[in-house]
C-alpha positions as CSV (number, residue, x, y, z in Angstrom):
1,M,160.8,-20.2,-259.7
2,D,161.2,-16.5,-259.8
3,K,158.6,-15.9,-262.6
4,F,155.0,-16.6,-262.9
5,I,154.1,-18.6,-266.0
6,N,150.8,-19.2,-267.8
7,R,147.5,-19.1,-265.7
8,I,146.3,-16.2,-268.0
9,Q,142.7,-17.2,-268.0
10,E,142.6,-18.1,-264.3
11,M,144.1,-14.7,-263.4
12,K,141.6,-13.0,-265.6
13,T,138.8,-14.7,-263.8
14,L,140.1,-13.6,-260.4
15,E,140.5,-10.0,-261.6
16,E,137.0,-10.0,-263.0
17,Q,135.6,-11.3,-259.7
18,Y,137.5,-8.7,-257.8
19,N,136.2,-5.9,-260.0
20,M,132.5,-7.0,-259.5
21,P,130.5,-4.2,-257.9
22,S,129.2,-6.6,-255.3
23,S,130.7,-9.4,-253.2
24,S,132.1,-12.5,-254.9
25,M,132.8,-16.1,-253.8
26,V,135.4,-18.0,-255.8
27,I,135.9,-21.8,-255.3
28,L,139.5,-22.7,-256.4
29,Y,140.5,-26.3,-256.3
30,G,142.8,-28.8,-257.9
31,R,145.3,-31.6,-257.1
32,R,148.3,-31.1,-254.8
33,R,151.2,-29.2,-256.2
34,V,149.4,-27.8,-259.2
35,G,150.0,-24.2,-258.2
36,K,146.9,-23.0,-256.5
37,T,148.7,-21.2,-253.7
38,S,151.1,-19.6,-256.2
39,L,148.2,-18.4,-258.2
40,I,146.6,-16.8,-255.2
41,C,149.8,-15.2,-254.0
42,E,150.4,-13.7,-257.4
43,F,146.9,-12.3,-257.4
44,L,147.2,-10.9,-253.8
45,R,150.4,-9.0,-254.8
46,K,148.1,-6.6,-256.7
47,H,145.5,-6.4,-253.9
48,S,147.1,-5.5,-250.6
49,D,143.9,-5.3,-248.6
50,N,143.8,-9.1,-248.0
51,I,144.0,-11.7,-245.4
52,Y,145.3,-15.1,-246.3
53,F,144.6,-18.0,-243.9
54,L,146.1,-21.5,-244.4
55,A,143.9,-24.1,-242.6
56,T,145.6,-27.1,-241.1
57,E,144.6,-30.7,-240.3
58,E,144.3,-29.7,-236.7
59,S,140.9,-29.4,-235.0
60,E,138.3,-26.8,-236.0
61,A,138.8,-25.1,-232.7
62,L,142.6,-24.7,-233.3
63,N,141.9,-23.4,-236.8
64,L,139.4,-20.9,-235.4
65,K,142.1,-19.8,-232.8
66,A,144.7,-19.3,-235.5
67,F,142.3,-17.4,-237.8
68,K,141.2,-15.2,-234.9
69,E,144.8,-14.3,-234.1
70,Q,145.5,-13.5,-237.7
71,V,142.3,-11.3,-238.0
72,S,143.3,-9.6,-234.7
73,E,146.6,-8.6,-236.1
74,Y,145.1,-7.5,-239.5
75,I,142.4,-5.2,-238.0
76,G,144.6,-4.1,-235.1
77,N,142.3,-5.4,-232.3
78,D,144.4,-7.1,-229.5
79,L,141.3,-7.8,-227.5
80,L,140.1,-10.2,-230.1
81,R,143.1,-12.4,-229.6
82,S,142.0,-13.5,-226.2
83,A,138.3,-13.3,-226.7
84,N,136.1,-16.4,-226.6
85,V,134.2,-15.9,-229.9
86,D,132.9,-17.9,-232.8
87,W,133.5,-17.8,-236.6
88,L,130.5,-15.4,-237.2
89,T,131.9,-12.9,-234.7
90,V,135.4,-13.0,-236.1
91,F,134.0,-12.4,-239.7
92,K,131.8,-9.7,-238.4
93,L,134.8,-7.8,-237.0
94,L,136.7,-8.4,-240.2
95,T,133.9,-7.0,-242.4
96,E,133.5,-4.0,-240.2
97,H,137.2,-3.1,-240.6
98,K,137.4,-0.3,-243.1
99,T,139.9,-0.4,-245.9
100,Q,140.6,1.8,-248.9
101,T,140.0,-0.9,-251.4
102,K,138.0,-4.1,-251.6
103,K,139.1,-6.8,-249.1
104,V,140.1,-10.2,-250.3
105,I,139.7,-13.1,-247.8
106,V,141.3,-16.4,-248.6
107,I,140.9,-19.6,-246.8
108,D,143.4,-22.1,-248.2
109,E,143.0,-25.9,-247.6
110,F,139.4,-25.1,-246.7
111,Q,138.4,-28.7,-246.7
112,Y,140.4,-29.6,-243.6
113,I,138.1,-27.6,-241.3
114,G,135.0,-29.2,-242.9
115,E,136.7,-32.6,-242.5
116,D,137.0,-32.1,-238.8
117,N,133.5,-30.5,-238.4
118,N,130.9,-31.5,-241.0
119,A,128.9,-28.4,-240.0
120,F,131.6,-25.9,-241.1
121,P,130.2,-25.5,-244.6
122,S,126.8,-24.5,-242.9
123,I,128.7,-22.0,-240.7
124,M,130.3,-20.5,-243.8
125,Q,126.9,-20.4,-245.5
126,K,125.6,-18.3,-242.6
127,V,128.7,-16.1,-242.7
128,W,128.2,-15.5,-246.4
129,D,124.5,-14.9,-246.3
130,T,124.4,-12.6,-243.2
131,L,127.8,-10.8,-243.5
132,L,129.9,-11.2,-246.6
133,K,127.3,-11.2,-249.4
134,D,126.5,-7.5,-249.0
135,A,129.9,-6.3,-247.7
136,N,131.6,-5.9,-251.1
137,I,134.2,-8.5,-250.2
138,M,135.9,-11.2,-252.3
139,L,136.0,-14.6,-250.7
140,I,138.3,-17.3,-252.1
141,L,137.9,-20.8,-250.7
142,C,140.7,-23.0,-251.9
143,G,141.5,-26.7,-251.5
144,S,143.6,-29.5,-252.8
145,L,141.5,-32.5,-251.9
146,I,139.2,-32.6,-254.9
147,T,136.6,-35.0,-253.5
148,L,136.1,-33.1,-250.3
149,M,136.1,-29.7,-251.9
150,K,133.4,-30.7,-254.3
151,R,131.3,-32.2,-251.6
152,Q,131.7,-29.2,-249.2
153,T,131.4,-26.4,-251.7
154,L,130.1,-27.4,-255.2
155,D,127.8,-30.4,-254.9
156,Y,124.0,-29.9,-254.7
157,G,123.9,-31.2,-251.2
158,S,126.4,-28.6,-249.9
159,P,125.1,-25.6,-247.8
160,L,127.3,-23.4,-250.0
161,Y,125.8,-24.7,-253.2
162,G,124.6,-21.9,-255.5
163,R,126.5,-19.2,-253.7
164,R,129.7,-19.2,-255.6
165,T,130.1,-16.5,-258.3
166,A,133.0,-18.4,-260.0
167,Q,134.8,-21.7,-259.8
168,I,138.3,-22.5,-261.0
169,K,139.6,-26.1,-261.3
170,L,143.3,-25.5,-261.7
171,K,144.9,-28.0,-264.0
172,Q,148.4,-28.8,-265.2
173,I,150.3,-26.3,-267.3
174,P,150.1,-27.2,-271.1
175,F,153.2,-28.2,-273.0
176,K,153.4,-25.0,-275.0
177,Y,154.6,-23.1,-272.0
178,Y,157.5,-25.5,-271.1
179,G,160.0,-23.4,-273.1
180,E,159.5,-20.6,-270.5
181,F,160.4,-22.9,-267.7
182,M,163.3,-24.6,-269.4
183,E,164.9,-22.0,-271.6
184,G,167.5,-23.2,-274.2
185,K,166.2,-26.7,-274.5
186,S,165.1,-28.2,-277.8
187,N,161.6,-29.1,-278.7
188,N,162.4,-32.8,-278.2
189,E,164.1,-32.2,-274.8
190,L,161.1,-30.2,-273.6
191,L,158.7,-33.0,-274.7
192,Q,160.7,-35.6,-272.7
193,F,160.7,-33.5,-269.6
194,Y,156.9,-32.8,-270.1
195,A,156.4,-36.6,-270.4
196,V,157.8,-37.1,-266.9
197,T,156.6,-33.9,-265.0
198,G,153.2,-33.6,-266.8
199,G,152.7,-29.9,-266.3
200,V,152.7,-29.9,-262.5
201,P,154.7,-26.7,-261.5
202,K,156.2,-28.3,-258.4
203,Y,157.5,-31.3,-260.4
204,I,158.9,-29.0,-263.1
205,E,160.7,-27.0,-260.4
206,S,162.3,-30.2,-259.2
207,F,163.9,-30.7,-262.7
208,L,165.1,-27.1,-263.3
209,G,168.8,-26.9,-263.9
210,I,169.0,-30.6,-264.7
211,E,170.5,-31.0,-268.2
212,D,170.2,-34.8,-268.6
213,L,166.7,-36.2,-268.2
214,Y,167.8,-39.6,-267.0
215,A,170.1,-38.1,-264.4
216,G,167.1,-36.1,-263.3
217,I,164.9,-39.2,-263.1
218,E,167.5,-41.0,-261.1
219,K,168.0,-38.1,-258.6
220,R,164.4,-36.8,-258.3
221,I,162.2,-39.9,-258.7
222,L,164.1,-43.1,-258.2
223,N,165.9,-41.8,-255.2
224,T,164.0,-43.3,-252.2
225,Q,164.5,-40.1,-250.3
226,S,162.9,-37.9,-252.9
227,Y,159.3,-36.7,-252.4
228,L,158.4,-37.8,-255.9
229,Y,159.3,-41.4,-255.0
230,E,156.2,-41.6,-252.8
231,E,154.1,-38.9,-254.5
232,P,151.3,-41.1,-255.8
233,Y,150.6,-42.4,-252.3
234,F,150.3,-38.9,-251.0
235,L,148.0,-37.9,-253.9
236,L,145.6,-40.7,-253.3
237,Q,145.7,-41.4,-249.6
238,K,143.5,-38.4,-248.6
239,E,141.2,-38.8,-251.6
240,V,140.3,-42.5,-251.4
241,S,140.0,-45.5,-249.1
242,E,141.2,-48.8,-250.3
243,I,144.3,-47.3,-251.8
244,G,145.6,-50.7,-252.8
245,S,142.6,-51.3,-255.1
246,Y,143.1,-48.0,-256.8
247,F,146.9,-48.8,-257.2
248,S,146.1,-52.1,-258.8
249,L,143.7,-50.6,-261.2
250,I,146.1,-47.8,-262.3
251,K,148.9,-50.2,-262.6
252,A,146.8,-52.5,-264.9
253,I,146.1,-49.5,-267.2
254,A,149.8,-48.5,-267.2
255,M,150.7,-52.0,-268.3
256,G,148.6,-51.6,-271.4
257,N,145.2,-53.1,-270.2
258,R,142.9,-50.4,-271.5
259,K,139.6,-52.1,-272.2
260,L,137.3,-52.6,-269.2
261,S,137.4,-56.4,-269.7
262,E,141.2,-56.4,-269.8
263,I,141.5,-54.3,-266.6
264,A,139.1,-56.6,-264.8
265,A,140.9,-59.8,-266.0
266,N,144.3,-58.3,-265.0
267,I,143.3,-57.6,-261.4
268,E,140.9,-60.6,-261.3
269,V,137.7,-58.9,-260.4
270,K,134.3,-58.5,-262.0
271,Q,133.8,-55.7,-264.5
272,T,130.8,-54.3,-262.6
273,S,132.9,-53.9,-259.4
274,L,135.3,-51.5,-261.2
275,T,132.7,-48.8,-261.9
276,K,133.0,-46.8,-258.7
277,Y,136.8,-46.9,-258.8
278,L,137.0,-45.7,-262.4
279,K,134.5,-42.9,-261.7
280,T,136.6,-41.7,-258.7
281,L,139.8,-41.7,-260.7
282,I,138.1,-39.8,-263.6
283,D,136.8,-37.2,-261.1
284,L,140.3,-36.8,-259.8
285,D,141.6,-36.2,-263.3
286,L,144.0,-39.1,-263.1
287,I,142.4,-41.3,-265.8
288,E,140.0,-40.7,-268.7
289,R,137.8,-42.8,-270.9
290,E,138.6,-42.4,-274.6
291,V,136.4,-43.3,-277.5
292,P,136.9,-43.0,-281.2
293,V,136.2,-39.4,-282.2
294,T,133.7,-40.7,-284.8
295,E,131.4,-42.1,-282.2
296,S,128.0,-40.3,-282.2
297,N,127.1,-41.3,-278.7
298,P,130.4,-41.6,-276.7
299,E,128.8,-42.4,-273.4
300,K,127.2,-45.6,-274.8
301,S,130.1,-46.6,-277.0
302,K,131.4,-50.1,-276.6
303,S,134.8,-49.0,-278.0
304,G,135.9,-47.1,-274.9
305,L,139.5,-47.4,-273.7
306,Y,140.8,-46.1,-270.4
307,K,144.1,-44.2,-270.3
308,I,146.1,-42.5,-267.5
309,K,145.6,-38.8,-268.0
310,D,148.4,-37.5,-265.8
311,N,151.8,-37.9,-267.3
312,F,153.7,-38.2,-264.0
313,I,151.3,-40.8,-262.7
314,A,151.6,-42.8,-265.9
315,F,155.4,-42.6,-265.8
316,W,155.5,-43.7,-262.1
317,F,153.2,-46.6,-262.5
318,K,154.9,-47.8,-265.7
319,F,158.6,-47.4,-264.6
320,V,158.7,-47.0,-260.8
321,Y,155.9,-48.9,-259.1
322,P,156.8,-52.3,-260.7
323,Y,160.4,-52.0,-259.7
324,R,160.1,-50.7,-256.1
325,A,161.7,-53.8,-254.6
326,Y,164.8,-53.2,-256.7
327,L,164.9,-49.5,-255.7
328,E,164.5,-50.4,-252.1
329,K,167.5,-52.7,-252.4
330,G,169.6,-50.0,-254.1
331,E,169.5,-51.4,-257.6
332,T,168.8,-48.0,-259.1
333,Q,170.9,-48.5,-262.2
334,F,169.0,-51.6,-263.2
335,V,165.7,-49.7,-263.0
336,L,167.2,-46.8,-264.9
337,S,168.3,-49.2,-267.7
338,K,164.7,-50.3,-268.0
339,I,163.5,-46.8,-268.3
340,K,166.1,-45.9,-270.9
341,K,165.1,-48.9,-272.9
342,G,161.4,-48.2,-273.1
343,F,161.0,-44.5,-272.4
344,I,161.0,-43.0,-275.9
345,Q,159.2,-45.7,-277.9
346,N,156.7,-47.0,-275.2
347,F,156.0,-43.7,-273.4
348,A,157.2,-40.4,-274.8
349,S,155.9,-41.2,-278.2
350,Y,152.3,-41.5,-276.9
351,V,152.7,-38.2,-274.9
352,Y,153.8,-36.6,-278.2
353,E,150.5,-37.7,-279.8
354,D,148.5,-36.1,-277.0
355,V,150.5,-32.9,-277.5
356,C,149.9,-32.9,-281.2
357,R,146.1,-33.3,-280.7
358,E,146.2,-30.3,-278.3
359,R,148.1,-28.4,-280.9
360,M,145.3,-29.0,-283.4
361,W,142.9,-26.9,-281.3
362,E,145.5,-24.0,-281.2
363,L,146.0,-24.3,-285.0
364,S,142.3,-24.1,-285.5
365,A,141.9,-21.1,-283.2
366,N,144.7,-19.4,-285.2
367,N,142.9,-19.9,-288.5
368,F,145.4,-22.5,-289.8
369,W,142.5,-23.8,-292.0
370,N,139.7,-21.8,-293.5
371,Y,137.3,-23.5,-291.1
372,H,137.2,-24.3,-287.4
373,L,137.3,-27.7,-285.8
374,D,134.7,-28.8,-283.3
375,R,136.0,-32.3,-282.6
376,V,139.6,-33.6,-282.3
377,G,140.6,-37.1,-281.3
378,R,141.8,-40.3,-282.7
379,Y,140.2,-43.3,-284.4
380,W,140.6,-47.0,-284.0
381,G,138.7,-49.9,-285.3
382,S,141.1,-52.6,-286.4
383,K,144.9,-52.3,-286.0
384,A,145.1,-51.5,-289.7
385,D,143.0,-48.4,-289.6
386,E,144.3,-46.7,-286.4
387,T,144.7,-42.9,-287.0
388,D,146.5,-40.7,-284.6
389,I,144.5,-37.5,-285.5
390,V,140.9,-37.3,-286.8
391,A,139.7,-33.7,-286.6
392,I,136.2,-32.8,-287.7
393,D,134.5,-29.6,-288.8
394,S,130.8,-30.7,-288.6
395,V,129.4,-27.4,-289.9
396,G,131.4,-27.2,-293.1
397,K,131.8,-31.0,-293.4
398,N,135.6,-30.9,-293.4
399,L,137.9,-33.6,-292.1
400,V,141.6,-33.5,-291.2
401,L,143.5,-36.7,-290.9
402,G,146.9,-36.7,-289.2
403,E,149.8,-38.8,-288.1
404,C,152.3,-38.0,-285.2
405,K,155.8,-39.4,-285.5
406,Y,158.2,-39.1,-282.6
407,S,161.3,-40.2,-284.4
408,T,164.9,-39.4,-285.2
409,S,164.5,-39.7,-289.0
410,A,162.7,-37.6,-291.6
411,K,159.3,-39.1,-292.8
412,G,158.4,-39.3,-296.4
413,L,155.4,-39.8,-298.7
414,S,154.5,-43.2,-297.4
415,V,153.0,-41.6,-294.3
416,L,150.8,-39.4,-296.4
417,H,149.8,-42.3,-298.6
418,G,148.8,-44.3,-295.6
419,L,146.5,-41.5,-294.5
420,Q,145.0,-41.1,-298.0
421,E,144.2,-44.9,-298.1
422,R,142.1,-44.4,-294.9
423,A,140.4,-41.3,-296.0
424,E,137.4,-42.8,-297.8
425,S,136.3,-45.0,-294.9
426,L,136.7,-42.1,-292.5
427,Q,134.8,-39.8,-294.8
428,T,131.9,-42.3,-294.8
429,L,132.0,-42.5,-291.0
430,T,132.0,-38.7,-290.5
431,G,130.0,-37.6,-293.6
432,A,132.8,-35.2,-294.5
433,E,132.9,-33.8,-298.1
434,N,136.5,-32.4,-297.9
435,V,139.6,-34.1,-296.6
436,E,142.9,-32.5,-295.6
437,Y,146.0,-34.0,-294.1
438,I,148.5,-33.0,-291.4
439,I,151.7,-34.8,-290.4
440,F,153.7,-34.1,-287.3
441,N,157.3,-35.3,-287.0
442,T,160.0,-34.4,-284.6
443,A,162.8,-35.0,-287.2
444,G,161.3,-33.3,-290.2
445,F,160.3,-34.5,-293.6
446,S,161.8,-35.9,-296.8
447,Q,162.2,-33.6,-299.8
448,G,159.6,-35.6,-301.7
449,L,157.0,-35.0,-298.9
450,K,157.9,-31.3,-298.6
451,D,157.6,-30.9,-302.4
452,E,154.1,-32.5,-302.2
453,A,153.0,-30.2,-299.4
454,E,154.3,-27.2,-301.4
455,K,152.1,-27.9,-304.4
456,N,149.2,-29.4,-302.5
457,P,147.5,-27.0,-300.0
458,S,145.5,-29.8,-298.4
459,V,148.8,-31.3,-297.0
460,K,150.3,-29.6,-293.9
461,L,153.6,-30.5,-292.2
462,V,154.6,-29.6,-288.6
463,D,158.0,-30.3,-287.1
464,K,158.0,-28.0,-284.1
465,L,155.3,-27.7,-281.4
């Protein structure tokens, strides 16, 4: 991609850290292919006094040799290239090298060196404390293995704990920026591409220039030669042991088993044995535990449901993983027919609900209502009273109830009436004194519903995200 999209807040953080009057240490981490290196490179374009080092999975000694050679070229010291020196000496020469502006030192895939030598975070602690801290330098430690990066740089037990001046956990790009990647596509088309690629820049890039979503899925995901065909294995194999156990658990959730008891029954294990696996997947931002937004104590709620948080992972486990035997035998069209049959109703429609809930925060920030929301989620008790959007303003005791309809037909007054019938019980649950309504629909609204919204300011309609 030839243009840099989004990452406004992250870039602002990096610039603020660069402009500090003293040294700064930034920990930048996030899953593979989420755009960490692209963010760093975009930042370095503005700050030419920099050294960018990409660590490898080779030994610490070989990484030191490569770093030493790079520093040798940067500071113009050929003697360093052949010198037998340690990390501290190399950093000492680097800090002593005079530049017109603040130096930026980047170690990308930092965790690989610490994986080979457990003492490396301690070495970097000494480098920081004795050299970099008072040298007016910006140090960026970047990594894609979340578990290792947290253990080596952020956890209380890490030698580097407490030394960072900022941390950035880079996440997927929100749906609202998809139009900048895929110009000319309709809202509905963008939503479907988002449902598959999930905001990961590398995945989005794979689908650029592809007009038909299903043709793209066939070529970029179902093709056994495509990197996306094996992507979940690569994502998890460095983060966890027992990859089969994690795959079984994610598959169970993808198949609709969302209660802890259902997941345990599906994979035939005790509920108590799932705790560590679920916690790891939550830490990796692959799944999340969802509770009704009305719960006063979410951590202790017995109504918790687990859902796959990452769109691509959810898509892969729902539509690819169960049919891998067919794909390996070349029966791609059979698998594609399964995807076409269930994609919109059983997958994209749920992604649409998530996007609508995200949109609620944006609307609130843009003063769509004369109050601001502090909780947005959904509610479920029995099947009859499930509500796609329950948004709460606790201070002003306001409540917004909403429905999200991913459909091909206009929706009418019956949707509004359904929300109004649930309003009283949800008011009681939340203690709200005022109720308003919002209806999202990809295909617009009947004239009757539009007329009602025109005369009733408590009813809002949204057909474009």
